[in-house]
N, C-alpha and C positions, 0 to 999 in steps of 0.2 A: 421547437427552436428552429429546425430546418425550414419548416413551412413558413414561419414568421419572417425569416430573412428572405426566403425565396419570393415572398409577396411584395417586398420593397422594390419599387419600379426601376431604380437606376443605381449605379455605383456611388454617385455622390450622396444619395440618401442613405445607402448602406454604411458609407464612411461616417456620416453624421451619427447614425445609430450606434456605431462602435464607440464614438467619442462620448456619447451619452452614457453608455454602459460603463465606460472607464470612470466617468465622474461619479457613478453610483456604487462603485466597487468598495466594499468596506475595507478599512485600513488593515493591513497585515501586521501582526506583532513583529517588531524589528528582531526579536530573538529568534524568529523562524527564518530569517534571511541568512542562512548558513549554507556552506558549500554543498552539503548533501541534498538540499532543497532547490538548488539552482538547475535550471533547464539548460542543457548544452545545445549548441547549434542555433541559437536565436541571435538576431541582430542586436536586440536590446537585452539588458539584464532582467531575467525573469526568475522568480522564486515561487514554488508551489508546495504546500503542505497539505496533509490529509489526516483526518481523524474519523472514527466511527461512532455512531450513536444508535441506540436501539429504539425502534418505533413502538407504538402502542400494540401493534400486532406481532411484535417479537422479531421483526426483521432488523438485521445489522446493516445500516446504510452508511455511506461515506459522505463526509462533509469536507469540502475543500476551502482553502484560503490561499490567496496569492497576490502578487504585485509585480509591477514592472516599472522601470525608469523611462520607458517610452510610452507616450500617450496612446498611440494606435495599438501597440502590443498589449497595453493594459486593458484596452477594450476587448481584445481577443481572449485574454485571460478571464475577464469578467464573463464573456460569452460562454466559455467552456465551464466555468464554475457554476453558472446558472443552469446549464444543460445537464451536467453530470452529477452535481450534488443531489443527494436524496436517492441515489441508486445504489444497489449492492455492488461489490467488487466484481462479481460474475457478470452483471449487466453492463458495467462499464467496460469490462474486458471484451465483450462481444460487439462493442460499437466499432463500425468500420469507418475509415476516414473519408469514404466517398461522399459523405454528407456535406463536406466543404464545397464541393462543386454544385451539388443539388441546391444548396442554400444561396449560391451566387457569391459566396465569400471569396472563392479562388480568383474570380475576375477582378475583385477589388484590390487584391494584394499583389505585390511584386513576387517573383519566384523565391527570393530569399525569405520573405515573410511567410509565404506559403509553407516553406520547409520548416520555419520556426513554429508555425501553428501545428504542424504534424508532430514536431518534437514535443510540444507542450502536451498534446493528446497522449503520446506514448508515455511521457513522464507521469501523467495523471493516472494512467492504467497501472503503472508500477507502484505509485504511491498508494493507490486504492488497495492493491493486493497486500502491500506491506502493512497498512493500517488494519486491514481485516485479519491478517495472520496474527498481528500483535494483540488485537482484541481477543482473539480466540485463546491465545496463550495465557493472557491475564485471567480469562474466565476459568481456565483449568486450574490455575494456581489458587484462585479465590474459592472455587467450588469444592476442592479436595482438602478436607481438614487434616489428612495424614501426610500431606506432601512434604512437610518439614521432616517428618519421621522417615520418609522414603529417602530424601536427600542425605540425611544423616547416615542411614544404613549404606547407601551407595558410596559414601565417603570412605568406606573400608577398602574400596577398589583403588584408592588414591587417584581419582580422576583428574585430568587437567581441566575439565569443564563439565558442568551439568546445566543444560539450557532447556527452556521450554520451547516446544514446537507446536504446530497447529493441533496435534492430537495427543501430545504426551510430553516425554522427556527424551533428550538426546544426551547420552553419557559417553564422554570421550576419555579413554584411559589407555595407558601403555600396555596393560595386561591383556587387552583384546587383540594386540598385534599378531597377525598370522593365524588367529583362531577362526574356525567356521562359526556361523551364526548360532548353531545349536549349542556349542560349548560356551559361547558368550552369554547366552541366556541361562545356561546352567549356573554360571558364575553369579549372574545377577540374582537368580533365584536363591542361591546359597546365602548371599549376604542379606537378602531381604527377609528370609525365614518366614515367620508367621505374618509379617506385614503384607506379603504378596496376596493373601486372601482378601485384604481390604481394598486392593486397587485393581480389581478385575477389569475396570473400564479405562485404565490408564495404560497407554502404550509406552514402552521403554525401548528405545533404539540404542544399540551399542556400536561404537566405532573406535578405531584407533586414530591417533593424531595424524598419521600419514594419509588417512582417508578423508580428512577434512580440508 
C-alpha cells in the first residue's frame, strides 16, 4: 500500500486515487454506525467496526468495515481498510504511523485531516484487539463443554459478575474483598469441588468489585 501510493507522481493524482477508493468502499451496515464505533478527532464523521475470521491455515485475522460522510475521508477509510484487513491484531498493532509520510499521503492532506487519519489508525488498532479478544473468549465458551457447570458452581459465591476473558473467566464477588489471591483460589476450589479436575486448562481470576 505504501509503495503503491509513493509511486503516484503528484498530489493531484493521489487525491484522485483516494476519491476512487472512496467510490469502491463497500457500504457499511447502518446498524454499525453507533457511538462506540465512531472515530474521535476527525473533521468528518467516521465509523469503523472490526470482526475476526479464521483463515485456512488457522490464523485469526481481522476484517474491517467503515464509512464517512466526507468523500476524501471516506477514501482514507478505504485505504486503511484495504491495507489492514487480513492481518492479525498483533500485526496491526505493530504498524507505525510513519508510513503516511513515506506514501506521500501526508503532503496531500491538511494538518487536520492528517490528525484524523492517525486517529483512524489508532481506532483500528483498538478495534482489532477488541475483536481478537472477543473471538478468543467465544472460542473458550464453545470449546469447554463443562463451562455452564463451572458457572453454576461459582454462583455459590454470589458473584456480581462472571465474564469471559482472553484465557478464561473473571469472577467478581464481594467475598473476595480484602483476601489474598491464595485464599481467593481456595474459595474457588472449594465451590468447584470435583469440577476442578475437568478444567485444568481454564484460568479463573478472582476479583472484588472495588478492584474492577
